[in-house]
DRENMAR-585508 format. One line per 8 residues: number of its first residue (from 1); their letters; for each residue x, y, z of N, C-alpha, C. Coordinates in Angstrom, 2 decimals. Example, Ala and Ser with C-alpha at 12.3 -4.5 7.8 and 13.67 -1.06 7.14 Angstrom:
// DRENMAR-585508
1	AS	13.19 -5.69 7.80 12.30 -4.50 7.80 13.20 -3.30 7.80 | 12.85 -2.25 7.08 13.67 -1.06 7.14 12.90 0.03 7.87
This chain:
// DRENMAR-585508
1	MKVLGIET	0.82 -1.28 -0.09 -0.06 0.00 0.03 0.84 1.20 0.04 | 0.68 2.12 -0.90 1.35 3.35 -1.06 0.43 4.44 -0.58 | 1.00 5.17 0.50 0.26 6.09 1.17 0.86 7.50 1.29 | 0.12 8.57 0.60 0.56 9.95 0.67 0.18 10.55 2.14 | 1.29 11.11 2.85 0.98 11.75 4.06 1.16 13.22 3.89 | 0.15 14.16 4.53 0.26 15.41 4.49 0.24 15.99 5.91 | 1.06 16.91 6.30 1.19 17.39 7.60 1.18 18.93 7.54 | 0.11 19.59 8.15 0.01 21.10 7.98 -0.48 21.60 9.35
9	SCDETGVA	-0.06 20.93 10.51 -0.60 21.47 11.88 -0.31 22.86 12.41 | 0.90 23.28 11.86 1.41 24.49 12.46 2.05 25.31 11.35 | 3.50 25.29 11.49 4.19 26.22 10.52 5.22 25.37 9.63 | 5.08 24.08 9.55 5.86 23.32 8.49 4.73 22.64 7.57 | 5.15 22.68 6.36 4.36 21.92 5.39 5.08 20.57 5.05 | 4.55 19.50 5.37 5.26 18.33 5.20 4.43 17.25 4.35 | 5.22 16.65 3.33 4.58 15.68 2.48 5.49 14.42 2.33 | 4.88 13.22 2.41 5.74 12.07 2.25 4.93 10.95 1.59
17	VYDTDTGL	5.60 9.92 1.02 4.98 8.72 0.53 5.56 7.56 1.24 | 4.83 6.83 1.98 5.15 5.50 2.66 4.68 4.41 2.02 | 5.42 3.45 1.76 5.16 2.17 1.00 5.22 1.10 2.11 | 4.10 0.39 2.26 4.15 -0.74 3.31 4.96 -1.82 2.97 | 5.30 -2.06 1.66 6.18 -3.03 1.31 7.71 -2.74 1.21 | 8.01 -1.50 1.01 9.43 -1.15 0.92 9.85 0.01 1.82 | 8.86 0.56 2.57 9.26 1.72 3.55 9.05 3.01 2.99 | 9.69 4.06 3.61 9.57 5.52 3.09 10.15 5.61 1.68
25	RAHAVYSQ	9.28 6.18 0.80 9.94 6.35 -0.56 10.35 7.64 -0.75 | 9.70 8.71 -0.08 10.21 10.13 -0.31 9.48 10.97 0.72 | 10.18 12.11 0.95 9.61 13.07 1.95 10.16 14.45 1.75 | 9.43 15.44 2.14 9.84 16.82 1.98 9.27 17.76 2.89 | 9.93 18.77 3.50 9.37 19.56 4.40 9.76 21.09 4.10 | 8.69 21.91 4.14 9.03 23.40 3.88 8.64 24.05 5.13 | 9.69 24.72 5.79 9.63 25.45 6.91 9.27 26.92 6.78 | 8.39 27.38 7.52 8.03 28.86 7.61 8.79 29.65 8.48
33	IALHAEYG	9.95 29.23 9.02 10.61 29.96 10.12 10.89 31.43 9.48 | 11.40 31.52 8.55 11.65 32.97 8.10 10.45 33.81 8.01 | 9.32 33.09 7.52 8.07 34.06 7.44 7.53 34.65 8.97 | 7.83 33.71 9.96 7.41 34.24 11.14 8.41 34.80 12.03 | 9.66 34.77 11.51 10.85 35.21 12.56 10.50 36.65 12.94 | 10.11 37.56 12.09 9.90 38.97 12.49 8.91 39.33 13.48 | 7.92 38.39 13.57 6.98 38.45 14.64 7.38 37.74 15.92 | 8.43 36.85 15.96 8.84 36.26 17.11 8.00 35.06 17.44
41	GVVPELAS	7.18 34.65 16.60 6.34 33.50 16.78 5.40 33.30 15.71 | 4.73 32.06 15.62 3.96 31.59 14.52 2.67 32.53 14.48 | 2.22 33.16 13.38 1.05 33.91 13.15 0.14 32.98 12.39 | -0.95 32.55 13.16 -1.73 31.46 12.37 -2.37 31.61 10.94 | -2.75 32.98 10.77 -3.40 33.32 9.46 -2.14 33.27 8.36 | -1.07 33.79 8.60 0.01 33.67 7.82 0.41 32.15 7.38 | 0.33 31.42 8.64 0.66 30.07 8.32 -0.21 29.33 7.37 | -1.45 29.46 7.60 -2.45 28.85 6.68 -2.29 29.45 5.21
49	RDHVRKLL	-2.00 30.66 5.07 -1.85 31.11 3.72 -0.50 30.54 3.05 | 0.48 30.31 3.75 1.65 29.74 3.24 1.47 28.33 2.93 | 0.64 27.58 3.77 0.44 26.24 3.36 -0.33 26.08 2.12 | -1.18 26.93 1.85 -2.00 26.94 0.55 -0.96 27.25 -0.58 | 0.00 28.05 -0.46 0.98 28.28 -1.58 1.87 27.11 -1.72 | 2.29 26.40 -0.74 3.28 25.50 -0.87 2.87 24.06 -1.03 | 1.64 23.70 -0.59 1.31 22.26 -0.44 1.24 21.49 -1.80 | 0.58 22.01 -2.66 0.50 21.26 -4.01 1.88 21.21 -4.64
57	PLVRQTLA	2.57 22.36 -4.78 4.01 22.04 -5.37 4.77 20.96 -4.51 | 4.67 20.93 -3.22 5.34 19.97 -2.34 4.83 18.51 -2.73 | 3.58 18.39 -2.90 2.90 17.11 -3.31 3.55 16.56 -4.53 | 3.52 17.41 -5.67 4.19 17.05 -6.88 5.66 16.76 -6.87 | 6.41 17.44 -6.05 7.77 17.31 -5.82 7.99 15.93 -5.26 | 7.41 15.63 -4.10 7.48 14.41 -3.48 7.09 13.12 -4.14 | 6.07 13.32 -4.97 5.69 12.08 -5.89 6.79 11.83 -6.95 | 7.31 12.98 -7.54 8.43 12.76 -8.47 9.60 12.20 -7.71
65	DAGLTLDE	10.02 12.63 -6.63 11.14 11.98 -5.73 10.89 10.51 -5.60 | 9.56 10.22 -5.38 9.17 8.72 -4.99 9.12 8.03 -6.26 | 9.30 8.69 -7.49 9.10 7.90 -8.79 7.69 7.35 -8.96 | 6.63 8.17 -8.43 5.22 7.64 -8.51 4.36 8.68 -9.24 | 3.24 8.50 -9.71 2.28 9.16 -10.26 0.96 9.28 -9.34 | 0.09 10.09 -9.27 -0.96 10.24 -8.38 -1.78 9.01 -8.50 | -1.94 8.41 -9.60 -2.91 7.31 -9.72 -2.36 5.90 -9.24 | -1.07 6.02 -8.82 -0.47 4.75 -8.23 -0.61 4.90 -6.75
73	LDGVAYTA	-1.15 5.99 -6.11 -1.54 5.83 -4.74 -2.60 5.12 -4.18 | -2.50 4.37 -3.05 -3.57 3.52 -2.63 -4.30 4.06 -1.40 | -3.87 5.34 -1.05 -4.45 6.00 0.23 -3.86 7.35 0.41 | -4.61 8.26 1.34 -4.09 9.55 1.59 -4.27 9.68 3.14 | -3.26 10.02 3.87 -3.34 10.44 5.30 -3.02 11.87 5.48 | -3.73 12.48 6.47 -3.41 13.73 6.83 -3.62 14.13 8.17 | -2.95 15.19 8.76 -3.02 15.48 10.07 -4.36 16.13 10.27 | -5.35 15.74 11.21 -6.71 16.11 11.44 -6.58 16.83 12.79
81	GPGLVGAL	-5.54 16.83 13.45 -5.52 17.55 14.77 -4.42 16.88 15.70 | -4.15 17.48 16.85 -4.53 18.89 17.21 -3.56 19.81 16.46 | -3.78 21.13 16.40 -3.19 22.00 15.77 -3.97 23.36 15.57 | -3.40 24.23 14.71 -4.10 25.45 14.32 -5.25 25.19 13.31 | -6.34 25.55 13.58 -7.53 25.15 12.73 -7.46 25.39 11.31 | -6.98 26.68 10.96 -6.87 27.06 9.70 -5.75 26.31 8.92 | -4.54 25.94 9.46 -3.54 25.14 8.95 -4.17 23.84 8.66 | -4.77 23.24 9.69 -5.25 21.79 9.60 -6.19 21.67 8.38
89	LVGAGVAR	-7.03 22.76 8.23 -8.02 22.70 7.22 -7.54 22.77 5.80 | -6.32 23.31 5.63 -5.71 23.38 4.37 -5.18 22.03 3.87 | -4.47 21.23 4.88 -4.08 19.96 4.59 -5.10 19.01 4.45 | -6.21 19.07 5.31 -7.38 18.22 5.23 -8.27 18.26 3.92 | -8.35 19.49 3.50 -9.01 19.81 2.19 -8.46 19.32 1.00 | -7.02 19.48 0.98 -6.16 18.97 -0.13 -6.22 17.50 -0.14 | -6.12 16.81 1.09 -5.90 15.46 1.24 -7.32 14.71 0.84 | -8.41 15.23 1.15 -9.65 14.73 1.01 -10.06 14.89 -0.48
97	ALAWALDV	-9.78 16.09 -1.11 -9.90 16.29 -2.60 -9.09 15.13 -3.44 | -7.93 14.92 -3.04 -7.11 14.15 -3.84 -7.72 12.60 -3.60 | -8.06 12.21 -2.46 -8.58 10.86 -2.12 -9.94 10.70 -2.98 | -10.65 11.75 -2.97 -12.08 11.57 -3.71 -11.74 11.43 -5.14 | -11.01 12.33 -5.72 -10.61 12.33 -7.13 -9.96 11.05 -7.62 | -9.12 10.46 -6.75 -8.42 9.20 -7.05 -9.32 7.89 -6.76 | -10.54 8.13 -5.97 -11.21 7.05 -5.46 -10.53 6.15 -4.51 | -9.64 6.78 -3.65 -8.87 5.89 -2.69 -9.41 6.34 -1.32
105	PAVGVHHM	-9.05 5.50 -0.21 -9.53 6.01 1.07 -8.63 6.94 1.73 | -9.20 7.79 2.60 -8.42 8.80 3.26 -8.51 8.45 4.83 | -7.59 8.84 5.53 -7.72 8.73 6.99 -6.99 10.01 7.67 | -7.67 10.64 8.67 -7.02 11.55 9.52 -6.19 11.14 10.52 | -5.08 11.75 10.77 -4.11 11.18 11.72 -3.98 12.17 12.93 | -3.99 11.79 14.04 -3.54 12.63 15.28 -2.12 13.02 15.21 | -1.88 14.20 15.34 -0.60 14.71 15.17 0.45 14.15 16.19 | 0.11 13.90 17.50 0.86 13.33 18.38 0.99 12.02 18.31
113	EGHLLAPL	0.14 11.13 17.59 0.30 9.81 17.41 1.28 9.65 16.27 | 1.35 10.54 15.42 2.35 10.83 14.32 3.81 10.77 14.97 | 3.91 11.66 15.84 5.12 11.82 16.61 5.52 10.55 17.27 | 4.66 9.93 18.10 4.79 8.68 18.82 5.29 7.59 18.10 | 4.98 7.45 16.71 5.06 6.42 15.95 6.46 6.59 15.11 | 6.94 7.93 15.03 8.06 8.31 14.26 9.30 7.29 14.40 | 9.53 7.00 15.69 10.72 6.07 15.90 10.47 4.70 15.39 | 9.37 4.26 14.91 9.15 2.98 14.34 9.15 3.14 12.84
121	LEDDPVRG	9.32 4.32 12.22 9.31 4.48 10.81 10.37 3.67 10.17 | 11.54 3.72 10.66 12.71 3.00 10.10 13.32 1.95 11.12 | 13.57 0.90 10.52 14.23 -0.15 11.30 15.54 0.12 11.73 | 15.85 -0.18 13.06 17.10 -0.08 13.65 17.86 -1.31 12.94 | 19.18 -1.04 12.42 19.74 -2.14 11.67 20.33 -3.27 12.70 | 20.41 -2.89 13.95 20.72 -3.94 14.92 19.52 -4.53 15.60 | 18.69 -3.72 16.25 17.85 -4.24 17.12 16.26 -4.19 16.64 | 16.14 -3.63 15.33 14.81 -3.55 14.76 13.96 -2.58 15.58
129	RPEPPFVA	12.66 -2.57 15.09 11.78 -1.60 15.62 11.30 -2.03 17.04 | 11.08 -0.99 17.86 10.53 -1.24 19.07 9.14 -1.68 19.04 | 8.78 -2.65 19.91 7.41 -3.29 19.85 6.73 -3.01 21.10 | 5.39 -2.67 21.13 4.73 -2.46 22.44 4.73 -3.70 23.15 | 4.67 -3.63 24.54 4.39 -2.30 25.31 5.68 -1.54 25.48 | 5.67 -0.24 25.51 6.81 0.54 25.78 6.14 1.90 26.41 | 7.02 2.60 26.81 6.64 4.12 27.39 7.10 5.06 26.36 | 6.38 6.05 26.00 6.73 7.22 25.10 6.73 8.50 25.74
137	LLVSGGHT	7.90 9.18 25.60 8.16 10.59 25.97 7.86 11.44 24.65 | 6.64 12.16 24.72 6.35 13.14 23.62 6.88 14.55 24.07 | 7.83 15.09 23.50 8.39 16.38 24.04 8.60 17.27 22.82 | 7.82 18.33 22.95 7.83 19.32 21.85 7.57 20.69 22.41 | 7.39 21.48 21.39 6.94 22.89 21.88 5.55 23.03 22.34 | 4.74 22.11 22.03 3.34 22.18 22.46 2.88 21.30 23.44 | 3.82 20.04 23.56 3.50 18.95 24.44 4.69 18.49 25.37 | 4.42 18.02 26.43 5.38 17.13 27.15 4.50 16.15 28.04
145	QLVAVDAI	4.51 14.93 27.48 3.75 14.02 27.95 4.54 12.58 28.02 | 4.11 11.88 29.12 4.57 10.36 29.22 3.30 9.58 29.13 | 3.41 8.54 27.98 2.43 7.84 27.59 2.77 6.37 27.59 | 2.00 5.54 28.21 2.13 4.08 28.27 1.51 3.58 26.96 | 2.23 2.79 26.09 1.77 2.29 24.85 1.62 0.87 25.06 | 0.36 0.48 25.21 -0.11 -1.12 25.17 0.04 -1.68 23.94 | -0.41 -0.95 22.96 -0.56 -1.42 21.59 -0.77 -0.22 20.71 | -0.48 -0.23 19.39 -0.60 0.92 18.61 -2.01 1.23 18.54
153	GRYRLLGE	-2.30 2.51 18.93 -3.58 2.97 19.14 -4.19 2.81 20.53 | -3.60 2.07 21.43 -4.00 2.00 22.71 -3.03 2.77 23.60 | -3.51 3.85 24.08 -2.47 4.77 24.92 -3.06 5.13 26.31 | -2.16 5.28 27.33 -2.65 5.65 28.78 -1.73 6.79 28.95 | -2.19 8.00 29.45 -1.46 9.10 29.83 -0.97 8.78 31.12 | 0.30 8.85 31.28 0.81 8.71 32.72 1.32 10.03 33.32 | 1.64 11.06 32.67 1.89 12.30 33.12 2.09 13.36 31.98 | 1.91 14.67 32.27 1.97 15.60 31.42 2.39 16.97 32.11
161	TLDDAAGE	2.72 17.98 31.40 2.97 19.31 31.81 1.90 19.90 32.51 | 2.06 20.49 33.58 0.95 21.41 34.07 0.83 22.79 33.62 | 2.02 23.23 32.96 2.17 24.54 32.42 2.90 24.56 31.04 | 4.00 25.21 31.12 4.68 25.17 29.79 5.23 23.77 29.39 | 5.11 23.42 28.06 5.81 22.38 27.47 7.35 22.66 27.54 | 7.99 21.48 27.42 9.53 21.71 27.40 10.20 22.50 26.43 | 9.73 22.28 25.04 10.16 22.91 24.01 9.71 24.46 24.18 | 8.58 24.65 24.70 7.95 26.12 24.91 8.96 26.81 25.97
169	AFDKTAKL	9.25 26.03 27.00 10.20 26.63 27.83 11.55 26.87 27.31 | 12.00 26.19 26.50 13.33 26.47 25.80 13.17 27.79 24.84 | 12.10 27.75 24.11 12.02 29.05 23.36 11.61 30.26 24.11 | 10.94 30.21 25.12 10.66 31.40 26.02 11.85 31.91 26.83 | 12.71 30.79 27.21 13.89 31.24 28.02 14.98 31.76 27.05 | 15.04 31.30 25.89 15.94 31.86 24.76 15.39 33.27 24.50 | 14.15 33.57 24.49 13.61 34.95 24.03 13.96 35.95 25.25 | 13.90 35.41 26.45 14.15 36.29 27.68 15.63 36.62 27.68
177	MGLPYPGG	16.52 35.86 27.04 18.12 36.04 27.15 18.39 36.85 25.73 | 17.41 37.06 24.94 17.70 37.85 23.73 18.09 37.11 22.51 | 17.90 35.64 22.58 18.22 34.94 21.47 17.16 34.86 20.21 | 17.63 34.85 19.06 16.80 35.08 17.93 15.84 33.89 17.88 | 14.66 34.17 17.10 13.65 33.00 16.86 14.15 32.26 15.69 | 13.90 30.77 15.80 13.33 30.03 16.93 14.37 29.86 17.92 | 14.00 30.09 19.27 14.95 30.19 20.32 15.44 28.90 20.79 | 14.60 27.86 20.81 14.99 26.51 21.35 16.40 25.99 20.84
185	PQLAALAE	16.46 25.84 19.57 17.76 25.44 18.94 18.93 26.30 19.08 | 18.62 27.56 19.18 19.52 28.54 19.46 20.18 28.29 20.91 | 19.29 28.18 21.90 19.71 27.95 23.30 20.42 26.81 23.40 | 20.08 25.77 22.65 20.78 24.45 22.88 22.17 24.56 22.25 | 22.33 25.18 21.21 23.61 25.37 20.53 24.59 26.19 21.45 | 23.95 27.31 22.16 24.73 28.05 23.19 25.29 27.29 24.27 | 24.32 26.54 24.74 24.67 25.55 25.85 25.84 24.67 25.73 | 26.24 24.30 24.44 27.40 23.61 24.15 28.56 24.25 24.56
193	TGTPGAYR	28.67 25.43 24.61 29.83 26.28 25.06 29.76 26.79 26.56 | 28.66 26.34 27.07 28.61 26.72 28.67 29.36 25.94 29.52 | 29.64 26.41 30.70 30.28 25.69 31.75 29.44 24.94 32.57 | 29.57 23.50 32.61 28.65 22.65 33.43 28.71 22.95 34.90 | 27.78 23.29 35.55 27.72 23.49 37.09 27.78 25.09 37.41 | 28.13 25.94 36.51 28.25 27.33 36.78 27.08 27.84 37.40 | 25.89 27.35 36.72 24.53 27.81 37.29 23.79 26.50 37.49 | 23.24 26.24 38.64 22.37 25.18 38.85 20.95 25.51 39.17
201	FSRPMTDR	20.11 25.01 38.34 18.57 25.35 38.73 17.87 24.13 39.20 | 16.72 24.32 39.61 15.99 23.03 40.38 15.67 22.25 39.24 | 15.34 21.08 39.67 14.71 20.05 38.88 13.14 19.85 39.15 | 12.40 20.59 38.38 10.95 20.76 39.01 10.19 19.58 39.23 | 9.50 19.38 40.42 8.55 18.44 40.74 9.27 16.90 40.77 | 10.61 17.00 40.94 11.20 15.61 41.05 11.27 15.14 42.53 | 11.10 16.26 43.48 11.12 15.83 44.85 9.92 15.38 45.38 | 8.79 15.05 44.56 7.48 14.46 45.09 7.14 13.31 44.06
209	PGLDFSFS	6.13 12.58 44.44 5.71 11.42 43.65 4.97 11.96 42.37 | 4.70 11.13 41.50 3.93 11.44 40.23 4.88 11.65 39.04 | 4.05 11.76 37.95 4.82 11.92 36.58 4.57 13.14 35.75 | 3.83 14.04 36.50 3.53 15.31 35.78 4.82 16.30 35.76 | 4.91 17.25 35.01 5.93 18.20 34.79 5.40 19.63 35.20 | 6.46 20.46 35.32 6.11 21.94 35.40 7.46 22.62 35.16 | 7.39 23.51 34.16 8.53 24.26 33.72 8.61 25.77 33.77 | 7.44 26.21 34.36 7.36 27.72 34.43 8.14 28.32 35.49
217	GLKTQVLL	8.21 27.56 36.58 9.30 28.14 37.69 10.63 28.15 37.28 | 10.98 27.01 36.64 12.36 27.00 36.07 12.68 28.16 35.17 | 11.70 28.61 34.34 11.98 29.63 33.41 12.07 31.00 34.32 | 11.31 31.19 35.33 11.39 32.20 36.21 12.87 32.33 36.88 | 13.34 31.18 37.26 14.57 31.08 37.79 15.63 31.54 36.90 | 15.64 31.27 35.66 16.52 31.76 34.72 16.36 33.23 34.52 | 15.19 33.70 34.43 14.97 35.14 34.22 15.80 35.97 35.28 | 15.47 35.50 36.62 16.23 36.13 37.76 17.74 36.14 37.76
225	AWQDSDKS	18.19 34.89 37.22 19.70 34.83 37.21 20.22 35.66 36.00 | 19.51 35.70 34.83 20.06 36.49 33.85 19.82 38.05 34.21 | 18.90 38.53 34.92 18.68 39.97 35.41 19.93 40.25 36.30 | 20.36 39.38 37.09 21.38 39.60 38.03 22.84 39.48 37.51 | 22.88 39.01 36.25 24.14 38.75 35.62 24.94 39.79 35.25 | 26.16 39.72 34.54 26.81 40.73 33.91 26.46 40.93 32.38 | 25.51 39.90 31.80 25.02 39.94 30.67 26.17 39.49 29.43 | 27.21 38.99 29.81 28.37 38.70 28.92 27.85 37.43 28.09
233	EATRADIA	28.48 37.20 27.08 28.23 35.95 26.19 28.73 34.83 27.01 | 29.69 34.82 27.84 30.12 33.61 28.61 29.00 33.40 29.53 | 28.49 34.34 30.22 27.40 34.12 31.26 26.15 33.61 30.62 | 25.88 34.01 29.48 24.75 33.70 28.80 24.79 32.23 28.47 | 25.98 31.77 27.99 26.24 30.38 27.66 26.01 29.42 28.90 | 26.66 29.93 29.94 26.65 29.21 31.26 25.18 29.11 31.76 | 24.39 30.17 31.59 23.00 30.06 32.13 22.19 29.11 31.21 | 22.53 29.04 29.75 21.88 28.14 28.90 22.20 26.67 29.26
241	RGFEDAVV	23.37 26.57 29.52 23.84 25.08 30.04 23.13 24.72 31.32 | 22.98 25.66 32.29 22.45 25.31 33.44 20.79 24.99 33.16 | 20.28 25.75 32.35 18.89 25.49 32.10 18.59 24.18 31.29 | 19.39 23.87 30.27 19.28 22.68 29.49 19.53 21.49 30.42 | 20.67 21.49 31.29 20.76 20.37 32.20 19.72 20.05 33.14 | 19.04 21.15 33.54 17.96 21.14 34.46 16.67 20.49 33.71 | 16.43 20.84 32.53 15.34 20.19 31.80 15.72 18.67 31.49 | 16.90 18.45 30.88 17.35 17.06 30.65 17.28 16.26 31.82
249	ETLAIKCE	17.70 16.61 33.02 17.84 15.86 34.13 16.26 15.50 34.62 | 15.52 16.53 34.51 14.10 16.42 34.96 13.35 15.38 34.14 | 13.56 15.50 32.79 12.79 14.53 31.90 13.44 13.08 32.22 | 14.76 12.92 32.32 15.33 11.73 32.61 14.77 11.04 33.79 | 14.66 11.81 34.93 14.23 11.30 36.14 12.68 10.79 36.11 | 11.91 11.63 35.37 10.46 11.21 35.17 10.30 10.11 34.23 | 11.25 9.94 33.15 11.15 8.81 32.24 11.45 7.46 33.09 | 12.52 7.45 33.82 12.86 6.39 34.63 11.63 5.84 35.48
257	RALDAAGC	11.06 6.92 36.31 9.81 6.40 36.90 8.79 5.91 36.21 | 8.59 6.44 34.98 7.56 6.02 34.10 7.83 4.61 33.77 | 9.03 4.22 33.37 9.29 2.79 33.08 9.07 1.94 34.16 | 9.40 2.36 35.52 9.09 1.44 36.61 7.44 1.40 36.69 | 6.78 2.40 36.47 5.37 2.35 36.70 4.69 1.50 35.71 | 5.18 1.45 34.50 4.73 0.54 33.42 5.31 -0.73 33.30 | 6.31 -0.95 34.02 6.77 -2.37 34.10 7.47 -2.78 32.81 | 8.19 -1.73 32.12 8.91 -2.08 30.93 10.24 -1.42 30.85
265	DTLVIAGG	10.98 -1.74 29.81 12.29 -1.00 29.82 12.61 -0.52 28.40 | 11.74 -0.38 27.60 11.75 0.37 26.29 11.19 1.64 26.41 | 12.06 2.72 26.03 11.50 4.08 25.96 11.62 4.59 24.59 | 10.63 5.19 24.03 10.48 5.94 22.79 10.39 7.31 22.96 | 11.14 8.17 22.40 11.17 9.50 22.44 10.91 10.23 21.15 | 9.90 11.06 21.19 9.46 11.85 19.86 9.26 13.21 20.18 | 9.11 14.01 19.11 8.86 15.42 19.20 10.23 16.24 19.01 | 9.91 17.53 18.66 11.06 18.35 18.35 12.25 18.32 19.33
273	VGANKRLR	11.99 18.23 20.64 13.02 18.40 21.70 13.78 17.03 21.57 | 13.11 15.95 21.12 13.93 14.88 20.88 15.15 14.80 20.10 | 15.17 15.92 19.36 16.54 16.15 18.67 17.60 16.59 19.39 | 17.44 17.04 20.65 18.39 17.55 21.49 19.50 16.64 21.75 | 20.79 16.75 21.71 21.77 15.93 21.62 21.97 15.53 23.09 | 21.95 16.43 24.26 22.27 16.13 25.41 21.09 15.25 26.03 | 19.91 15.43 25.54 18.66 14.65 26.00 18.97 13.26 25.48 | 19.22 13.29 24.31 19.39 11.78 23.59 20.48 10.94 24.39
281	ARLEAMAA	21.52 11.59 24.55 22.82 10.81 25.27 22.25 10.37 26.77 | 21.58 11.32 27.50 21.14 11.12 28.84 20.11 9.85 28.85 | 19.09 9.90 28.06 18.22 8.93 28.01 18.64 7.54 27.58 | 19.63 7.66 26.61 20.21 6.32 26.07 21.07 5.83 27.23 | 21.79 6.62 27.97 22.55 5.98 29.01 21.63 5.53 30.31 | 20.60 6.05 30.67 19.66 5.66 31.57 18.96 4.46 31.16 | 18.65 4.20 29.94 17.91 3.03 29.53 18.97 1.76 29.42 | 20.06 2.10 29.06 21.21 1.15 28.88 21.53 0.49 30.31
289	KRGGRACF	21.52 1.53 31.29 21.95 1.10 32.63 20.91 0.19 33.26 | 19.69 0.25 32.75 18.56 -0.71 33.14 18.45 -1.90 32.34 | 19.17 -2.09 31.30 19.21 -3.05 30.46 18.26 -2.98 29.40 | 17.67 -1.82 29.30 16.63 -1.59 28.20 17.27 -0.88 27.00 | 16.38 -0.15 26.20 16.74 0.66 25.21 15.95 2.04 25.16 | 16.66 3.00 24.59 15.90 4.30 24.33 15.93 4.43 22.73 | 14.78 4.48 22.15 14.53 4.69 20.74 14.22 6.10 20.26 | 14.87 6.66 19.32 14.64 8.00 18.74 14.47 7.83 17.23
297	PRPVFCTD	13.73 8.64 16.62 13.77 8.76 15.14 14.94 9.75 14.78 | 15.20 9.57 13.49 16.32 10.52 13.15 16.01 12.04 13.32 | 16.92 12.83 13.66 16.51 14.23 13.99 15.60 14.96 13.00 | 15.60 14.67 11.66 14.76 15.09 10.79 13.37 14.70 10.95 | 13.18 13.65 11.65 11.81 13.19 11.90 11.29 13.57 13.18 | 12.11 14.10 14.11 11.76 14.61 15.33 10.73 15.93 15.19 | 11.10 16.84 14.29 10.13 18.00 14.04 9.08 17.52 13.23 | 8.04 18.41 13.11 6.94 18.06 12.22 7.20 17.80 10.84
305	NGAMIAFA	6.66 16.63 10.39 6.98 16.12 8.96 5.86 15.21 8.38 | 5.86 15.08 7.11 4.88 14.30 6.57 5.12 12.77 6.56 | 6.40 12.39 6.81 6.75 10.89 6.88 6.06 10.39 8.01 | 6.00 10.79 9.28 5.29 10.17 10.35 3.68 10.17 10.06 | 3.30 11.22 9.35 1.75 11.02 9.11 1.45 10.01 8.04 | 2.32 9.88 7.13 2.16 8.77 6.09 2.22 7.37 6.79 | 3.19 7.36 7.67 3.39 5.98 8.38 2.20 5.62 9.27 | 1.75 6.62 10.09 0.76 6.40 11.01 -0.60 6.07 10.28
313	GALRLQGG	-0.73 6.82 9.05 -1.93 6.69 8.26 -1.98 5.30 7.58 | -0.76 4.84 7.22 -0.68 3.58 6.59 -1.11 2.50 7.56 | -0.64 2.63 8.79 -1.09 1.51 9.72 -2.50 1.54 9.92 | -3.25 2.79 10.10 -4.61 2.74 10.21 -5.34 2.39 9.02 | -4.91 2.75 7.81 -5.63 2.31 6.61 -5.44 0.84 6.37 | -4.30 0.20 6.87 -4.22 -1.34 6.67 -5.13 -1.91 7.85 | -5.35 -1.29 8.94 -6.27 -1.78 9.90 -7.85 -1.61 9.53 | -8.04 -0.96 8.36 -9.47 -1.00 7.95 -10.16 0.48 8.23
321	QRESASVT	-9.30 1.50 9.02 -9.88 2.70 9.32 -10.23 3.52 7.98 | -11.24 4.18 7.84 -11.61 5.09 6.89 -12.32 6.20 7.43 | -12.42 7.36 6.70 -13.02 8.51 7.09 -14.36 8.73 6.25 | -15.29 9.21 6.77 -16.65 9.62 6.10 -16.31 10.71 5.05 | -17.09 11.10 4.27 -17.08 12.07 3.22 -16.78 13.51 3.86 | -17.32 13.67 5.00 -17.16 15.13 5.57 -15.71 15.45 5.80 | -15.16 16.69 5.75 -13.86 17.18 5.96 -13.95 17.79 7.28 | -13.33 17.11 8.33 -13.29 17.66 9.63 -12.02 17.67 10.25
329	VAPRWDMA	-11.62 18.53 11.12 -10.50 18.66 11.82 -10.83 18.74 13.37 | -9.69 18.50 14.29 -9.99 18.68 15.69 -8.88 19.52 16.17 | -8.86 20.87 16.38 -7.90 21.54 16.92 -7.40 21.19 18.27 | -8.22 20.62 19.04 -8.09 20.00 20.36 -8.56 18.58 20.26 | -7.81 17.47 20.71 -8.04 16.20 20.47 -7.18 15.24 21.59 | -7.98 14.54 22.36 -7.30 13.84 23.31 -6.88 12.43 22.62 | -5.61 12.06 22.63 -5.03 10.94 22.07 -5.61 9.63 22.66 | -6.06 9.80 23.90 -6.68 8.47 24.75 -7.96 7.96 24.03
337	TLEAVGAA	-8.62 9.07 23.28 -9.78 8.65 22.47 -9.72 7.72 21.23 | -8.52 7.58 20.75 -8.12 6.87 19.48 -8.48 5.42 19.63 | -8.96 4.90 18.44 -9.18 3.55 18.47 -7.95 2.67 18.26 | -7.95 1.51 18.72 -6.79 0.52 18.46 -6.60 0.20 17.06 | -5.57 0.05 16.69 -5.24 -0.27 15.17 -5.34 -1.70 14.96 | -6.07 -2.16 14.04 -6.41 -3.42 13.77 -5.47 -4.27 13.12 | -4.49 -3.68 12.45 -3.39 -4.38 11.85 -2.09 -3.57 11.73 | -1.01 -3.94 11.58 0.22 -3.29 11.27 1.08 -3.46 10.07
345	A	1.68 -2.53 9.56 2.38 -2.53 8.38 3.64 -3.53 8.41
């Protein structure tokens, strides 16, 4: 089954083709970072308009890269939520129109399920794909969640952020220290040159039971430290390192607790913050110490992309899921309400 995947939940236009027989055939992503940079954040109306401009050319490009024509597709998958409603409607409208014209099935994919399944998109050459049950850490600009994955489509929320997501905390902390948009990657790069231990911030909510997160207080600690500092580049780097260490250590502590709670030793990490080098190293070391494994997608598949939607959609289409004729999206959508997948690719 050859499935076209379309992702337009926020400010990246992603398109991919996944073949259940041969794997990922092609993928492409157009980022709107330059468009939104002057505003210091995503402007929803501008995001929607840019998806309209870029989506169809990207579909044509991706099909050409895959060596396929439209009439060779067997299904179309698209992000139906959560996300910006205007942006979601662009992708949903194009996807449903293509499916109708080609007389193939379409399926709406939950954006966070796409992220959760991204580490399964490609086989590990040594250990293969992780198989449920496992624990997933979904960590991005909009979400920080720990999820027990009993089967594909059967998810139990173990813990989540009570305020800022980890990626949001990265971006806001970078902004208050004067780093350019998008701030998270800038802060992580700056932290590479910082002195470990020069600034030590708290590890929020690790001194109490439970698997929830909170990063707003950590952000405030950084603000106070920055205001009281000499504002030099060396100090900026030291504070960035202290902040990153605090976030990474907090995530690692909670992940280990989640593995204990779920009774398994496989951890899957997905979402934009999953590309962070220090986080990857820390979680890999933690999992190895337990005799388990930590599984990440390639960094290109940590951020929003069409490949994860094509893959998740292929699983659901193979399991028999189909959408009705109506075009609907869900800007807010609880992943726990998803149906279990009836078959796997």
